[in-house]
PDB file of N, CA, C and O in Angstrom, chain B, residues numbered from 101:
ATOM      1  N   MET B 101     -11.436   4.359 -21.435  1.00  0.00           N
ATOM      2  CA  MET B 101     -10.210   3.723 -21.015  1.00  0.00           C
ATOM      3  C   MET B 101      -9.317   3.560 -22.245  1.00  0.00           C
ATOM      4  O   MET B 101      -9.786   3.204 -23.326  1.00  0.00           O
ATOM      5  N   SER B 102      -8.044   3.823 -22.066  1.00  0.00           N
ATOM      6  CA  SER B 102      -7.088   3.679 -23.158  1.00  0.00           C
ATOM      7  C   SER B 102      -6.656   2.232 -23.300  1.00  0.00           C
ATOM      8  O   SER B 102      -6.768   1.435 -22.368  1.00  0.00           O
ATOM      9  N   THR B 103      -6.167   1.915 -24.472  1.00  0.00           N
ATOM     10  CA  THR B 103      -5.673   0.569 -24.745  1.00  0.00           C
ATOM     11  C   THR B 103      -4.176   0.626 -24.964  1.00  0.00           C
ATOM     12  O   THR B 103      -3.663   1.561 -25.579  1.00  0.00           O
ATOM     13  N   MET B 104      -3.470  -0.390 -24.452  1.00  0.00           N
ATOM     14  CA  MET B 104      -2.033  -0.505 -24.635  1.00  0.00           C
ATOM     15  C   MET B 104      -1.735  -1.951 -24.990  1.00  0.00           C
ATOM     16  O   MET B 104      -2.159  -2.866 -24.283  1.00  0.00           O
ATOM     17  N   ASN B 105      -1.025  -2.159 -26.055  1.00  0.00           N
ATOM     18  CA  ASN B 105      -0.629  -3.508 -26.450  1.00  0.00           C
ATOM     19  C   ASN B 105       0.822  -3.719 -26.062  1.00  0.00           C
ATOM     20  O   ASN B 105       1.665  -2.850 -26.287  1.00  0.00           O
ATOM     21  N   ILE B 106       1.112  -4.870 -25.481  1.00  0.00           N
ATOM     22  CA  ILE B 106       2.491  -5.186 -25.115  1.00  0.00           C
ATOM     23  C   ILE B 106       2.869  -6.538 -25.702  1.00  0.00           C
ATOM     24  O   ILE B 106       2.020  -7.403 -25.921  1.00  0.00           O
ATOM     25  N   SER B 107       4.138  -6.692 -25.944  1.00  0.00           N
ATOM     26  CA  SER B 107       4.655  -7.962 -26.430  1.00  0.00           C
ATOM     27  C   SER B 107       5.419  -8.636 -25.300  1.00  0.00           C
ATOM     28  O   SER B 107       6.220  -8.004 -24.611  1.00  0.00           O
ATOM     29  N   LEU B 108       5.163  -9.925 -25.120  1.00  0.00           N
ATOM     30  CA  LEU B 108       5.821 -10.692 -24.071  1.00  0.00           C
ATOM     31  C   LEU B 108       6.431 -11.945 -24.669  1.00  0.00           C
ATOM     32  O   LEU B 108       5.879 -12.529 -25.602  1.00  0.00           O
ATOM     33  N   PRO B 109       7.571 -12.357 -24.132  1.00  0.00           N
ATOM     34  CA  PRO B 109       8.076 -13.672 -24.512  1.00  0.00           C
ATOM     35  C   PRO B 109       7.071 -14.730 -24.048  1.00  0.00           C
ATOM     36  O   PRO B 109       6.308 -14.490 -23.113  1.00  0.00           O
ATOM     37  N   GLU B 110       7.066 -15.871 -24.682  1.00  0.00           N
ATOM     38  CA  GLU B 110       6.089 -16.916 -24.363  1.00  0.00           C
ATOM     39  C   GLU B 110       6.129 -17.309 -22.891  1.00  0.00           C
ATOM     40  O   GLU B 110       5.088 -17.596 -22.300  1.00  0.00           O
ATOM     41  N   THR B 111       7.316 -17.324 -22.294  1.00  0.00           N
ATOM     42  CA  THR B 111       7.410 -17.707 -20.880  1.00  0.00           C
ATOM     43  C   THR B 111       6.671 -16.718 -19.977  1.00  0.00           C
ATOM     44  O   THR B 111       6.012 -17.128 -19.023  1.00  0.00           O
ATOM     45  N   LEU B 112       6.776 -15.424 -20.270  1.00  0.00           N
ATOM     46  CA  LEU B 112       6.060 -14.433 -19.467  1.00  0.00           C
ATOM     47  C   LEU B 112       4.563 -14.493 -19.719  1.00  0.00           C
ATOM     48  O   LEU B 112       3.774 -14.342 -18.786  1.00  0.00           O
ATOM     49  N   LYS B 113       4.163 -14.709 -20.957  1.00  0.00           N
ATOM     50  CA  LYS B 113       2.740 -14.827 -21.256  1.00  0.00           C
ATOM     51  C   LYS B 113       2.143 -16.017 -20.505  1.00  0.00           C
ATOM     52  O   LYS B 113       1.047 -15.923 -19.953  1.00  0.00           O
ATOM     53  N   THR B 114       2.865 -17.128 -20.489  1.00  0.00           N
ATOM     54  CA  THR B 114       2.402 -18.307 -19.759  1.00  0.00           C
ATOM     55  C   THR B 114       2.286 -17.992 -18.275  1.00  0.00           C
ATOM     56  O   THR B 114       1.310 -18.373 -17.630  1.00  0.00           O
ATOM     57  N   PHE B 115       3.278 -17.298 -17.737  1.00  0.00           N
ATOM     58  CA  PHE B 115       3.243 -16.910 -16.331  1.00  0.00           C
ATOM     59  C   PHE B 115       2.010 -16.065 -16.038  1.00  0.00           C
ATOM     60  O   PHE B 115       1.302 -16.319 -15.063  1.00  0.00           O
ATOM     61  N   VAL B 116       1.749 -15.067 -16.868  1.00  0.00           N
ATOM     62  CA  VAL B 116       0.579 -14.202 -16.685  1.00  0.00           C
ATOM     63  C   VAL B 116      -0.702 -15.027 -16.754  1.00  0.00           C
ATOM     64  O   VAL B 116      -1.592 -14.860 -15.921  1.00  0.00           O
ATOM     65  N   ASP B 117      -0.798 -15.899 -17.721  1.00  0.00           N
ATOM     66  CA  ASP B 117      -1.991 -16.737 -17.860  1.00  0.00           C
ATOM     67  C   ASP B 117      -2.230 -17.584 -16.619  1.00  0.00           C
ATOM     68  O   ASP B 117      -3.368 -17.732 -16.173  1.00  0.00           O
ATOM     69  N   VAL B 118      -1.176 -18.133 -16.068  1.00  0.00           N
ATOM     70  CA  VAL B 118      -1.300 -18.951 -14.852  1.00  0.00           C
ATOM     71  C   VAL B 118      -1.752 -18.080 -13.685  1.00  0.00           C
ATOM     72  O   VAL B 118      -2.615 -18.487 -12.907  1.00  0.00           O
ATOM     73  N   GLN B 119      -1.176 -16.882 -13.557  1.00  0.00           N
ATOM     74  CA  GLN B 119      -1.561 -15.985 -12.468  1.00  0.00           C
ATOM     75  C   GLN B 119      -3.033 -15.591 -12.578  1.00  0.00           C
ATOM     76  O   GLN B 119      -3.749 -15.561 -11.578  1.00  0.00           O
ATOM     77  N   VAL B 120      -3.472 -15.295 -13.780  1.00  0.00           N
ATOM     78  CA  VAL B 120      -4.873 -14.934 -14.005  1.00  0.00           C
ATOM     79  C   VAL B 120      -5.776 -16.082 -13.572  1.00  0.00           C
ATOM     80  O   VAL B 120      -6.780 -15.870 -12.892  1.00  0.00           O
ATOM     81  N   SER B 121      -5.421 -17.270 -13.961  1.00  0.00           N
ATOM     82  CA  SER B 121      -6.232 -18.436 -13.656  1.00  0.00           C
ATOM     83  C   SER B 121      -6.223 -18.767 -12.161  1.00  0.00           C
ATOM     84  O   SER B 121      -7.276 -18.993 -11.566  1.00  0.00           O
ATOM     85  N   GLN B 122      -5.046 -18.794 -11.565  1.00  0.00           N
ATOM     86  CA  GLN B 122      -4.914 -19.231 -10.177  1.00  0.00           C
ATOM     87  C   GLN B 122      -5.343 -18.177  -9.163  1.00  0.00           C
ATOM     88  O   GLN B 122      -5.758 -18.517  -8.055  1.00  0.00           O
ATOM     89  N   ARG B 123      -5.247 -16.912  -9.528  1.00  0.00           N
ATOM     90  CA  ARG B 123      -5.504 -15.857  -8.555  1.00  0.00           C
ATOM     91  C   ARG B 123      -6.844 -15.159  -8.767  1.00  0.00           C
ATOM     92  O   ARG B 123      -7.140 -14.162  -8.109  1.00  0.00           O
ATOM     93  N   GLY B 124      -7.643 -15.681  -9.677  1.00  0.00           N
ATOM     94  CA  GLY B 124      -9.011 -15.199  -9.811  1.00  0.00           C
ATOM     95  C   GLY B 124      -9.208 -13.919 -10.600  1.00  0.00           C
ATOM     96  O   GLY B 124     -10.248 -13.274 -10.469  1.00  0.00           O
ATOM     97  N   TYR B 125      -8.253 -13.540 -11.404  1.00  0.00           N
ATOM     98  CA  TYR B 125      -8.448 -12.374 -12.259  1.00  0.00           C
ATOM     99  C   TYR B 125      -9.305 -12.776 -13.449  1.00  0.00           C
ATOM    100  O   TYR B 125      -9.228 -13.908 -13.926  1.00  0.00           O
ATOM    101  N   GLY B 126     -10.117 -11.846 -13.922  1.00  0.00           N
ATOM    102  CA  GLY B 126     -10.962 -12.137 -15.074  1.00  0.00           C
ATOM    103  C   GLY B 126     -10.190 -12.137 -16.380  1.00  0.00           C
ATOM    104  O   GLY B 126     -10.476 -12.917 -17.289  1.00  0.00           O
ATOM    105  N   THR B 127      -9.217 -11.257 -16.461  1.00  0.00           N
ATOM    106  CA  THR B 127      -8.425 -11.126 -17.696  1.00  0.00           C
ATOM    107  C   THR B 127      -6.985 -10.791 -17.345  1.00  0.00           C
ATOM    108  O   THR B 127      -6.673 -10.429 -16.211  1.00  0.00           O
ATOM    109  N   SER B 128      -6.120 -10.917 -18.330  1.00  0.00           N
ATOM    110  CA  SER B 128      -4.722 -10.533 -18.121  1.00  0.00           C
ATOM    111  C   SER B 128      -4.615  -9.028 -17.902  1.00  0.00           C
ATOM    112  O   SER B 128      -3.703  -8.567 -17.216  1.00  0.00           O
ATOM    113  N   SER B 129      -5.531  -8.263 -18.472  1.00  0.00           N
ATOM    114  CA  SER B 129      -5.522  -6.812 -18.257  1.00  0.00           C
ATOM    115  C   SER B 129      -5.763  -6.475 -16.789  1.00  0.00           C
ATOM    116  O   SER B 129      -5.118  -5.578 -16.246  1.00  0.00           O
ATOM    117  N   GLU B 130      -6.679  -7.181 -16.148  1.00  0.00           N
ATOM    118  CA  GLU B 130      -6.929  -6.951 -14.720  1.00  0.00           C
ATOM    119  C   GLU B 130      -5.670  -7.229 -13.906  1.00  0.00           C
ATOM    120  O   GLU B 130      -5.339  -6.479 -12.987  1.00  0.00           O
ATOM    121  N   TYR B 131      -4.978  -8.297 -14.242  1.00  0.00           N
ATOM    122  CA  TYR B 131      -3.747  -8.663 -13.537  1.00  0.00           C
ATOM    123  C   TYR B 131      -2.685  -7.574 -13.714  1.00  0.00           C
ATOM    124  O   TYR B 131      -2.047  -7.161 -12.745  1.00  0.00           O
ATOM    125  N   VAL B 132      -2.499  -7.116 -14.939  1.00  0.00           N
ATOM    126  CA  VAL B 132      -1.485  -6.093 -15.207  1.00  0.00           C
ATOM    127  C   VAL B 132      -1.860  -4.781 -14.518  1.00  0.00           C
ATOM    128  O   VAL B 132      -0.989  -4.108 -13.967  1.00  0.00           O
ATOM    129  N   ARG B 133      -3.131  -4.411 -14.540  1.00  0.00           N
ATOM    130  CA  ARG B 133      -3.557  -3.186 -13.848  1.00  0.00           C
ATOM    131  C   ARG B 133      -3.249  -3.276 -12.354  1.00  0.00           C
ATOM    132  O   ARG B 133      -2.790  -2.307 -11.750  1.00  0.00           O
ATOM    133  N   GLU B 134      -3.504  -4.439 -11.765  1.00  0.00           N
ATOM    134  CA  GLU B 134      -3.209  -4.627 -10.344  1.00  0.00           C
ATOM    135  C   GLU B 134      -1.708  -4.494 -10.070  1.00  0.00           C
ATOM    136  O   GLU B 134      -1.317  -3.890  -9.072  1.00  0.00           O
ATOM    137  N   LEU B 135      -0.877  -5.045 -10.932  1.00  0.00           N
ATOM    138  CA  LEU B 135       0.575  -4.910 -10.767  1.00  0.00           C
ATOM    139  C   LEU B 135       0.988  -3.441 -10.826  1.00  0.00           C
ATOM    140  O   LEU B 135       1.827  -2.996 -10.044  1.00  0.00           O
ATOM    141  N   ILE B 136       0.404  -2.698 -11.744  1.00  0.00           N
ATOM    142  CA  ILE B 136       0.743  -1.277 -11.889  1.00  0.00           C
ATOM    143  C   ILE B 136       0.295  -0.507 -10.658  1.00  0.00           C
ATOM    144  O   ILE B 136       1.038   0.338 -10.159  1.00  0.00           O
ATOM    145  N   ARG B 137      -0.907  -0.780 -10.157  1.00  0.00           N
ATOM    146  CA  ARG B 137      -1.387  -0.109  -8.940  1.00  0.00           C
ATOM    147  C   ARG B 137      -0.463  -0.398  -7.754  1.00  0.00           C
ATOM    148  O   ARG B 137      -0.143   0.503  -6.978  1.00  0.00           O
ATOM    149  N   LYS B 138      -0.042  -1.644  -7.620  1.00  0.00           N
ATOM    150  CA  LYS B 138       0.861  -1.997  -6.518  1.00  0.00           C
ATOM    151  C   LYS B 138       2.200  -1.284  -6.663  1.00  0.00           C
ATOM    152  O   LYS B 138       2.792  -0.874  -5.665  1.00  0.00           O
ATOM    153  N   ASP B 139       2.684  -1.131  -7.888  1.00  0.00           N
ATOM    154  CA  ASP B 139       3.939  -0.420  -8.114  1.00  0.00           C
ATOM    155  C   ASP B 139       3.773   1.060  -7.770  1.00  0.00           C
ATOM    156  O   ASP B 139       4.674   1.665  -7.188  1.00  0.00           O
ATOM    157  N   GLN B 140       2.631   1.645  -8.125  1.00  0.00           N
ATOM    158  CA  GLN B 140       2.364   3.032  -7.746  1.00  0.00           C
ATOM    159  C   GLN B 140       2.370   3.180  -6.227  1.00  0.00           C
ATOM    160  O   GLN B 140       2.975   4.110  -5.695  1.00  0.00           O
ATOM    161  N   ASP B 141       1.703   2.273  -5.534  1.00  0.00           N
ATOM    162  CA  ASP B 141       1.675   2.311  -4.069  1.00  0.00           C
ATOM    163  C   ASP B 141       3.076   2.198  -3.490  1.00  0.00           C
ATOM    164  O   ASP B 141       3.427   2.909  -2.549  1.00  0.00           O
ATOM    165  N   ARG B 142       3.872   1.304  -4.055  1.00  0.00           N
ATOM    166  CA  ARG B 142       5.243   1.108  -3.573  1.00  0.00           C
ATOM    167  C   ARG B 142       6.064   2.387  -3.755  1.00  0.00           C
ATOM    168  O   ARG B 142       6.816   2.778  -2.862  1.00  0.00           O
ATOM    169  N   LEU B 143       5.918   3.028  -4.904  1.00  0.00           N
ATOM    170  CA  LEU B 143       6.659   4.269  -5.158  1.00  0.00           C
ATOM    171  C   LEU B 143       6.205   5.396  -4.233  1.00  0.00           C
ATOM    172  O   LEU B 143       7.029   6.182  -3.767  1.00  0.00           O
ATOM    173  N   GLN B 144       4.901   5.483  -3.964  1.00  0.00           N
ATOM    174  CA  GLN B 144       4.399   6.501  -3.042  1.00  0.00           C
ATOM    175  C   GLN B 144       4.927   6.258  -1.636  1.00  0.00           C
ATOM    176  O   GLN B 144       5.331   7.198  -0.953  1.00  0.00           O
ATOM    177  N   LEU B 145       4.925   5.005  -1.201  1.00  0.00           N
ATOM    178  CA  LEU B 145       5.455   4.673   0.117  1.00  0.00           C
ATOM    179  C   LEU B 145       6.942   5.006   0.197  1.00  0.00           C
ATOM    180  O   LEU B 145       7.406   5.554   1.197  1.00  0.00           O
ATOM    181  N   ARG B 146       7.678   4.678  -0.843  1.00  0.00           N
ATOM    182  CA  ARG B 146       9.110   4.981  -0.860  1.00  0.00           C
ATOM    183  C   ARG B 146       9.348   6.480  -0.742  1.00  0.00           C
ATOM    184  O   ARG B 146      10.235   6.919  -0.010  1.00  0.00           O
ATOM    185  N   GLU B 147       8.549   7.266  -1.467  1.00  0.00           N
ATOM    186  CA  GLU B 147       8.688   8.722  -1.400  1.00  0.00           C
ATOM    187  C   GLU B 147       8.392   9.230   0.020  1.00  0.00           C
ATOM    188  O   GLU B 147       9.116  10.078   0.540  1.00  0.00           O
ATOM    189  N   LEU B 148       7.339   8.716   0.633  1.00  0.00           N
ATOM    190  CA  LEU B 148       7.026   9.121   2.002  1.00  0.00           C
ATOM    191  C   LEU B 148       8.147   8.750   2.968  1.00  0.00           C
ATOM    192  O   LEU B 148       8.511   9.539   3.840  1.00  0.00           O
ATOM    193  N   LEU B 149       8.690   7.547   2.809  1.00  0.00           N
ATOM    194  CA  LEU B 149       9.784   7.117   3.684  1.00  0.00           C
ATOM    195  C   LEU B 149      11.029   7.974   3.483  1.00  0.00           C
ATOM    196  O   LEU B 149      11.701   8.337   4.448  1.00  0.00           O
ATOM    197  N   MET B 150      11.335   8.296   2.230  1.00  0.00           N
ATOM    198  CA  MET B 150      12.507   9.137   1.953  1.00  0.00           C
ATOM    199  C   MET B 150      12.306  10.545   2.511  1.00  0.00           C
ATOM    200  O   MET B 150      13.236  11.139   3.057  1.00  0.00           O
ATOM    201  N   ASN B 151      11.090  11.075   2.374  1.00  0.00           N
ATOM    202  CA  ASN B 151      10.803  12.393   2.939  1.00  0.00           C
ATOM    203  C   ASN B 151      10.933  12.363   4.453  1.00  0.00           C
ATOM    204  O   ASN B 151      11.477  13.292   5.051  1.00  0.00           O
ATOM    205  N   GLY B 152      10.440  11.309   5.068  1.00  0.00           N
ATOM    206  CA  GLY B 152      10.561  11.179   6.516  1.00  0.00           C
ATOM    207  C   GLY B 152      12.004  11.048   6.954  1.00  0.00           C
ATOM    208  O   GLY B 152      12.408  11.632   7.960  1.00  0.00           O
ATOM    209  N   ALA B 153      12.782  10.286   6.205  1.00  0.00           N
ATOM    210  CA  ALA B 153      14.189  10.077   6.562  1.00  0.00           C
ATOM    211  C   ALA B 153      14.994  11.366   6.444  1.00  0.00           C
ATOM    212  O   ALA B 153      15.965  11.561   7.175  1.00  0.00           O
ATOM    213  N   SER B 154      14.598  12.236   5.538  1.00  0.00           N
ATOM    214  CA  SER B 154      15.356  13.473   5.340  1.00  0.00           C
ATOM    215  C   SER B 154      14.780  14.645   6.141  1.00  0.00           C
ATOM    216  O   SER B 154      15.313  15.753   6.072  1.00  0.00           O
ATOM    217  N   SER B 155      13.713  14.424   6.888  1.00  0.00           N
ATOM    218  CA  SER B 155      13.115  15.509   7.664  1.00  0.00           C
ATOM    219  C   SER B 155      13.867  15.689   8.983  1.00  0.00           C
ATOM    220  O   SER B 155      14.634  14.829   9.417  1.00  0.00           O
ATOM    221  N   ALA B 156      13.616  16.828   9.591  1.00  0.00           N
ATOM    222  CA  ALA B 156      14.276  17.139  10.860  1.00  0.00           C
ATOM    223  C   ALA B 156      13.760  16.205  11.959  1.00  0.00           C
ATOM    224  O   ALA B 156      12.592  15.818  11.951  1.00  0.00           O
ATOM    225  N   PRO B 157      14.621  15.851  12.887  1.00  0.00           N
ATOM    226  CA  PRO B 157      14.197  14.986  13.992  1.00  0.00           C
ATOM    227  C   PRO B 157      13.127  15.680  14.839  1.00  0.00           C
ATOM    228  O   PRO B 157      13.073  16.907  14.922  1.00  0.00           O
ATOM    229  N   THR B 158      12.293  14.870  15.453  1.00  0.00           N
ATOM    230  CA  THR B 158      11.259  15.382  16.353  1.00  0.00           C
ATOM    231  C   THR B 158      11.520  14.833  17.744  1.00  0.00           C
ATOM    232  O   THR B 158      12.605  14.326  18.030  1.00  0.00           O
ATOM    233  N   ALA B 159      10.540  14.934  18.587  1.00  0.00           N
ATOM    234  CA  ALA B 159      10.684  14.409  19.948  1.00  0.00           C
ATOM    235  C   ALA B 159      10.924  12.906  19.892  1.00  0.00           C
ATOM    236  O   ALA B 159      10.461  12.238  18.968  1.00  0.00           O
ATOM    237  N   PRO B 160      11.640  12.374  20.869  1.00  0.00           N
ATOM    238  CA  PRO B 160      11.905  10.936  20.868  1.00  0.00           C
ATOM    239  C   PRO B 160      10.615  10.117  21.005  1.00  0.00           C
ATOM    240  O   PRO B 160       9.671  10.515  21.687  1.00  0.00           O
ATOM    241  N   VAL B 161      10.611   8.996  20.352  1.00  0.00           N
ATOM    242  CA  VAL B 161       9.473   8.079  20.438  1.00  0.00           C
ATOM    243  C   VAL B 161       9.871   7.000  21.443  1.00  0.00           C
ATOM    244  O   VAL B 161      10.580   6.047  21.123  1.00  0.00           O
ATOM    245  N   ASP B 162       9.394   7.186  22.651  1.00  0.00           N
ATOM    246  CA  ASP B 162       9.736   6.262  23.732  1.00  0.00           C
ATOM    247  C   ASP B 162       8.457   5.840  24.455  1.00  0.00           C
ATOM    248  O   ASP B 162       7.355   6.094  23.967  1.00  0.00           O
ATOM    249  N   ALA B 163       8.597   5.206  25.597  1.00  0.00           N
ATOM    250  CA  ALA B 163       7.432   4.712  26.340  1.00  0.00           C
ATOM    251  C   ALA B 163       6.488   5.850  26.712  1.00  0.00           C
ATOM    252  O   ALA B 163       5.270   5.674  26.679  1.00  0.00           O
ATOM    253  N   THR B 164       7.024   7.001  27.063  1.00  0.00           N
ATOM    254  CA  THR B 164       6.191   8.150  27.426  1.00  0.00           C
ATOM    255  C   THR B 164       5.351   8.604  26.243  1.00  0.00           C
ATOM    256  O   THR B 164       4.175   8.934  26.400  1.00  0.00           O
ATOM    257  N   TYR B 165       5.945   8.620  25.075  1.00  0.00           N
ATOM    258  CA  TYR B 165       5.228   8.999  23.852  1.00  0.00           C
ATOM    259  C   TYR B 165       4.040   8.059  23.625  1.00  0.00           C
ATOM    260  O   TYR B 165       2.926   8.518  23.372  1.00  0.00           O
ATOM    261  N   PHE B 166       4.274   6.752  23.716  1.00  0.00           N
ATOM    262  CA  PHE B 166       3.198   5.784  23.489  1.00  0.00           C
ATOM    263  C   PHE B 166       2.152   5.824  24.604  1.00  0.00           C
ATOM    264  O   PHE B 166       0.967   5.610  24.350  1.00  0.00           O
ATOM    265  N   ASP B 167       2.574   6.092  25.807  1.00  0.00           N
ATOM    266  CA  ASP B 167       1.608   6.259  26.900  1.00  0.00           C
ATOM    267  C   ASP B 167       0.672   7.428  26.596  1.00  0.00           C
ATOM    268  O   ASP B 167      -0.533   7.339  26.831  1.00  0.00           O
ATOM    269  N   GLY B 168       1.223   8.515  26.078  1.00  0.00           N
ATOM    270  CA  GLY B 168       0.413   9.672  25.714  1.00  0.00           C
ATOM    271  C   GLY B 168      -0.574   9.345  24.603  1.00  0.00           C
ATOM    272  O   GLY B 168      -1.725   9.781  24.639  1.00  0.00           O
ATOM    273  N   LEU B 169      -0.121   8.575  23.611  1.00  0.00           N
ATOM    274  CA  LEU B 169      -1.029   8.163  22.531  1.00  0.00           C
ATOM    275  C   LEU B 169      -2.164   7.309  23.073  1.00  0.00           C
ATOM    276  O   LEU B 169      -3.324   7.498  22.705  1.00  0.00           O
ATOM    277  N   ARG B 170      -1.829   6.371  23.948  1.00  0.00           N
ATOM    278  CA  ARG B 170      -2.868   5.523  24.540  1.00  0.00           C
ATOM    279  C   ARG B 170      -3.887   6.356  25.301  1.00  0.00           C
ATOM    280  O   ARG B 170      -5.089   6.103  25.219  1.00  0.00           O
ATOM    281  N   GLU B 171      -3.411   7.338  26.033  1.00  0.00           N
ATOM    282  CA  GLU B 171      -4.315   8.193  26.794  1.00  0.00           C
ATOM    283  C   GLU B 171      -5.227   8.990  25.859  1.00  0.00           C
ATOM    284  O   GLU B 171      -6.411   9.162  26.150  1.00  0.00           O
ATOM    285  N   GLN B 172      -4.692   9.471  24.754  1.00  0.00           N
ATOM    286  CA  GLN B 172      -5.524  10.183  23.779  1.00  0.00           C
ATOM    287  C   GLN B 172      -6.616   9.276  23.225  1.00  0.00           C
ATOM    288  O   GLN B 172      -7.757   9.707  23.056  1.00  0.00           O
ATOM    289  N   VAL B 173      -6.271   8.027  22.944  1.00  0.00           N
ATOM    290  CA  VAL B 173      -7.258   7.073  22.424  1.00  0.00           C
ATOM    291  C   VAL B 173      -8.329   6.807  23.478  1.00  0.00           C
ATOM    292  O   VAL B 173      -9.519   6.779  23.162  1.00  0.00           O
ATOM    293  N   HIS B 174      -7.916   6.612  24.724  1.00  0.00           N
ATOM    294  CA  HIS B 174      -8.884   6.361  25.794  1.00  0.00           C
ATOM    295  C   HIS B 174      -9.806   7.569  25.985  1.00  0.00           C
ATOM    296  O   HIS B 174     -11.012   7.413  26.177  1.00  0.00           O
ATOM    297  N   GLN B 175      -9.232   8.763  25.933  1.00  0.00           N
ATOM    298  CA  GLN B 175     -10.043   9.981  26.070  1.00  0.00           C
ATOM    299  C   GLN B 175     -11.058  10.069  24.936  1.00  0.00           C
ATOM    300  O   GLN B 175     -12.229  10.367  25.172  1.00  0.00           O
ATOM    301  N   ALA B 176     -10.618   9.811  23.713  1.00  0.00           N
ATOM    302  CA  ALA B 176     -11.525   9.878  22.562  1.00  0.00           C
ATOM    303  C   ALA B 176     -12.619   8.832  22.683  1.00  0.00           C
ATOM    304  O   ALA B 176     -13.773   9.100  22.346  1.00  0.00           O
ATOM    305  N   ALA B 177     -12.269   7.642  23.160  1.00  0.00           N
ATOM    306  CA  ALA B 177     -13.266   6.579  23.320  1.00  0.00           C
ATOM    307  C   ALA B 177     -14.301   6.969  24.371  1.00  0.00           C
ATOM    308  O   ALA B 177     -15.493   6.715  24.195  1.00  0.00           O
ATOM    309  N   ARG B 178     -13.852   7.580  25.452  1.00  0.00           N
ATOM    310  CA  ARG B 178     -14.794   7.999  26.499  1.00  0.00           C
ATOM    311  C   ARG B 178     -15.690   9.122  25.989  1.00  0.00           C
ATOM    312  O   ARG B 178     -16.878   9.158  26.312  1.00  0.00           O
ATOM    313  N   THR B 179     -15.144  10.027  25.206  1.00  0.00           N
ATOM    314  CA  THR B 179     -15.903  11.152  24.677  1.00  0.00           C
ATOM    315  C   THR B 179     -16.940  10.722  23.672  1.00  0.00           C
ATOM    316  O   THR B 179     -18.035  11.283  23.635  1.00  0.00           O
ATOM    317  N   HIS B 180     -16.616   9.723  22.844  1.00  0.00           N
ATOM    318  CA  HIS B 180     -17.493   9.304  21.758  1.00  0.00           C
ATOM    319  C   HIS B 180     -18.268   8.031  22.031  1.00  0.00           C
ATOM    320  O   HIS B 180     -18.948   7.532  21.134  1.00  0.00           O
ATOM    321  N   SER B 181     -18.193   7.492  23.226  1.00  0.00           N
ATOM    322  CA  SER B 181     -18.914   6.250  23.507  1.00  0.00           C
ATOM    323  C   SER B 181     -20.389   6.556  23.746  1.00  0.00           C
ATOM    324  O   SER B 181     -20.732   7.591  24.317  1.00  0.00           O
ATOM    325  N   PRO B 182     -21.277   5.631  23.295  1.00  0.00           N
ATOM    326  CA  PRO B 182     -22.713   5.844  23.541  1.00  0.00           C
ATOM    327  C   PRO B 182     -23.022   5.745  25.035  1.00  0.00           C
ATOM    328  O   PRO B 182     -22.409   4.955  25.753  1.00  0.00           O
ATOM    329  N   ARG B 183     -23.946   6.527  25.479  1.00  0.00           N
ATOM    330  CA  ARG B 183     -24.280   6.549  26.907  1.00  0.00           C
ATOM    331  C   ARG B 183     -25.622   5.963  27.143  1.00  0.00           C
ATOM    332  O   ARG B 183     -26.074   5.896  28.286  1.00  0.00           O
TER     333      ARG B 183
END
């Protein structure tokens, strides 16, 4: 694992220390790693949403569409249920 040193103003360091203590992190590094992972997830979600927004329209999502999904789930449940 690589090491990275960062400098924080005292107010941010205090904030991090409180978060570590109150939220059950073992170290400030664990807290920062979690923040970075959440930011990665947020960026991936944003990219997926932007790709979806710029994609070509598909069939309308209406009551008929959801009825079809429900039927697929029921069919799969009947097929895979123990007998």
